[in-house]
C-alpha positions as CSV (number, residue, x, y, z in Angstrom):
1,M,-171.4,72.0,11.1
2,A,-169.5,71.2,7.9
3,C,-167.3,74.1,8.5
4,R,-166.3,72.8,12.0
5,V,-165.5,69.4,10.6
6,L,-163.4,70.9,7.9
7,L,-161.6,73.1,10.4
8,A,-160.9,70.1,12.6
9,A,-159.6,68.1,9.7
10,L,-157.3,71.0,8.7
11,L,-155.9,71.2,12.2
12,L,-155.2,67.5,12.4
13,T,-153.5,67.6,9.0
14,A,-151.4,70.7,10.1
15,G,-150.5,68.9,13.4
16,A,-149.4,65.8,11.5
17,A,-147.3,68.0,9.1
18,Q,-145.7,69.6,12.2
19,A,-144.9,66.3,13.8
20,A,-141.3,66.0,14.9
21,M,-138.8,63.6,13.3
22,Y,-136.3,62.0,15.6
23,R,-132.9,60.4,15.2
24,W,-131.3,58.0,17.7
25,V,-128.8,55.1,17.9
26,D,-130.3,51.7,18.6
27,S,-128.9,49.0,20.9
28,N,-126.9,47.6,17.9
29,G,-125.2,51.0,17.3
30,R,-127.2,51.8,14.1
31,V,-128.7,55.2,13.5
32,Q,-132.5,55.1,13.3
33,Y,-135.1,57.7,12.3
34,G,-138.8,57.9,13.2
35,D,-141.6,60.2,14.4
36,T,-141.6,58.7,17.9
37,L,-138.8,57.9,20.2
38,P,-138.2,54.4,21.6
39,P,-138.1,54.0,25.4
40,T,-134.4,53.3,25.2
41,Y,-133.4,56.7,23.8
42,Q,-132.5,57.9,27.3
43,Q,-129.5,55.5,27.2
44,S,-128.2,56.2,23.7
45,G,-129.4,59.8,23.3
46,A,-131.6,61.3,20.5
47,A,-131.9,64.3,18.3
48,E,-135.2,66.1,17.2
49,M,-135.1,67.4,13.7
50,N,-137.2,69.8,11.6
51,K,-138.5,69.0,8.2
52,Q,-135.3,70.1,6.6
53,G,-133.4,67.5,8.6
54,Q,-131.7,70.1,10.9
55,I,-131.3,69.2,14.6
56,I,-133.4,71.5,16.7
57,K,-133.1,69.7,20.0
58,R,-130.7,67.1,21.3
59,T,-131.0,64.7,24.2
60,Q,-127.7,63.5,25.7
61,S,-127.0,59.8,26.0
62,E,-126.4,58.2,29.5
63,A,-122.6,58.2,28.9
64,E,-122.7,61.8,27.8
65,R,-124.7,62.8,30.9
66,K,-122.3,61.0,33.2
67,A,-119.3,62.7,31.4
68,E,-121.0,66.0,31.7
69,A,-121.6,65.4,35.4
70,V,-118.0,64.5,35.9
71,R,-116.8,67.6,34.0
72,K,-119.1,69.9,36.1
73,A,-117.9,68.3,39.3
74,E,-114.3,68.9,38.3
75,E,-115.1,72.5,37.3
76,A,-116.8,73.0,40.7
77,R,-113.8,71.5,42.5
78,V,-111.3,73.7,40.6
79,Q,-113.5,76.8,41.3
80,Q,-113.7,75.9,45.0
81,E,-109.9,75.4,45.1
82,Q,-109.4,78.8,43.4
83,Q,-111.8,80.5,45.9
84,K,-110.0,78.8,48.8
85,Q,-106.6,80.0,47.4
86,A,-107.9,83.5,47.0
87,Q,-109.2,83.6,50.5
88,S,-105.9,82.2,51.8
89,D,-104.0,84.8,49.8
90,R,-106.1,87.6,51.2
91,A,-105.5,86.3,54.8
92,L,-101.8,86.1,54.1
93,T,-101.4,89.7,52.8
94,S,-103.6,91.1,55.5
95,T,-101.8,89.3,58.3
96,Y,-98.2,90.1,57.2
97,T,-96.5,93.1,55.8
98,T,-92.9,91.8,55.6
99,E,-91.2,88.4,55.4
100,A,-89.6,89.1,58.8
101,E,-93.1,89.0,60.3
102,I,-93.6,85.6,58.8
103,D,-90.3,84.4,60.4
104,L,-91.4,85.8,63.7
105,A,-94.8,84.0,63.5
106,R,-93.0,80.7,62.6
107,D,-90.6,81.1,65.6
108,R,-93.5,81.6,67.9
109,A,-95.3,78.6,66.6
110,L,-92.1,76.5,67.0
111,E,-91.6,77.6,70.6
112,H,-94.6,75.6,71.9
113,H,-93.2,72.4,70.4
114,K,-89.6,73.2,71.6
115,L,-90.9,73.6,75.2
116,A,-92.8,70.3,75.0
117,I,-89.7,68.5,73.7
118,N,-87.5,70.0,76.4
119,G,-90.0,69.1,79.1
120,A,-90.2,65.5,77.8
121,K,-86.4,65.2,77.6
122,I,-86.0,66.4,81.2
123,R,-88.6,64.0,82.4
124,S,-87.1,61.1,80.3
125,V,-83.8,61.5,82.2
126,A,-85.6,60.9,85.6
127,V,-87.8,58.1,84.2
128,D,-84.8,56.3,82.5
129,A,-82.8,56.5,85.8
130,N,-85.8,55.0,87.6
131,L,-86.1,52.3,84.9
132,A,-82.4,51.4,85.3
133,E,-82.8,51.2,89.1
134,L,-85.9,49.1,88.9
135,N,-84.2,46.7,86.4
136,E,-81.2,46.4,88.6
137,R,-83.4,45.6,91.7
138,I,-85.3,43.0,89.7
139,A,-82.1,41.5,88.4
140,M,-80.8,41.2,92.0
141,I,-84.0,39.5,93.2
142,E,-84.0,37.1,90.2
143,K,-80.3,36.3,90.8
144,A,-81.2,35.5,94.4
145,G,-83.8,33.1,93.1
146,R,-86.7,35.0,94.6
147,K,-89.9,35.9,92.9
148,V,-90.4,39.5,91.7
149,G,-93.3,41.1,93.6
150,S,-96.3,42.4,91.8
151,G,-95.7,45.9,93.2
152,L,-92.2,46.1,91.8
153,Q,-93.3,44.6,88.5
154,G,-96.1,47.2,88.3
155,Q,-93.6,50.0,88.9
156,L,-91.4,48.7,86.1
157,D,-94.4,48.4,83.7
158,Q,-95.5,51.9,84.6
159,A,-92.0,53.4,84.1
160,T,-91.7,51.6,80.8
161,R,-95.0,52.9,79.6
162,E,-94.0,56.4,80.7
163,S,-90.7,56.2,78.9
164,L,-92.4,55.1,75.7
165,E,-95.0,57.9,76.0
166,L,-92.2,60.5,76.5
167,K,-90.4,59.2,73.4
168,R,-93.7,59.4,71.4
169,T,-94.2,63.0,72.7
170,I,-90.7,64.0,71.5
171,L,-91.2,62.4,68.1
172,A,-94.7,63.9,67.6
173,N,-93.5,67.4,68.5
174,E,-90.4,67.0,66.2
175,E,-92.7,66.0,63.3
176,A,-95.0,69.0,64.2
177,M,-92.1,71.3,64.0
178,Q,-91.2,70.1,60.6
179,K,-94.7,70.8,59.4
180,V,-94.7,74.2,60.9
181,R,-91.4,75.0,59.1
182,E,-92.9,73.7,55.8
183,K,-96.1,75.7,56.3
184,Y,-94.3,79.0,57.0
185,A,-91.8,78.4,54.2
186,A,-94.8,78.0,51.8
187,D,-96.4,81.1,53.2
188,K,-93.2,83.0,52.7
189,A,-92.8,81.9,49.1
190,R,-96.5,82.7,48.4
191,F,-96.1,86.1,50.1
192,R,-93.1,86.9,47.8
193,E,-95.2,85.9,44.7
194,L,-98.2,88.1,45.8
195,T,-96.1,91.1,46.8
196,G,-93.5,90.9,44.1
197,K,-90.7,91.1,46.8
């Protein structure tokens, strides 16, 4: 029995001798030491030390954890961008073998927009002629002191809307053509970089 009590006492003493020592920064910014951590150590961070005072384990502060999360997120974003660029480069070099093929693809992509612009311009001529005629008729009616009928006013409103829509179509396709040119110019420049041509 005495042997068991002695053994228990030795184990307790050994456990106390092995107890960790901690270092942390308190809320006033002062470095503190102790054998137990305060509940606030998660905010300021802490370090566990051995008997020689060497740090064996470190807990990051809240600010350090946030900075680490930001750094990791940025690393992940950069890695994702690099993977996306590598995928795009593989697609570019497997799709085209010469710069002339890139020019041909650009011209095909522009053709759709050119057709839309030409169609809108042709239609605009007819709509604008109709608008001019409607405005002339309305001016004559108003000059005669009569009231413009709702049917005629409706035709004018519809023609005005169509004219504006055609102008928007032309502008949208012109902007799209500019984007197509920029995209294929960038593809061509990247193709040169990748192939050394």
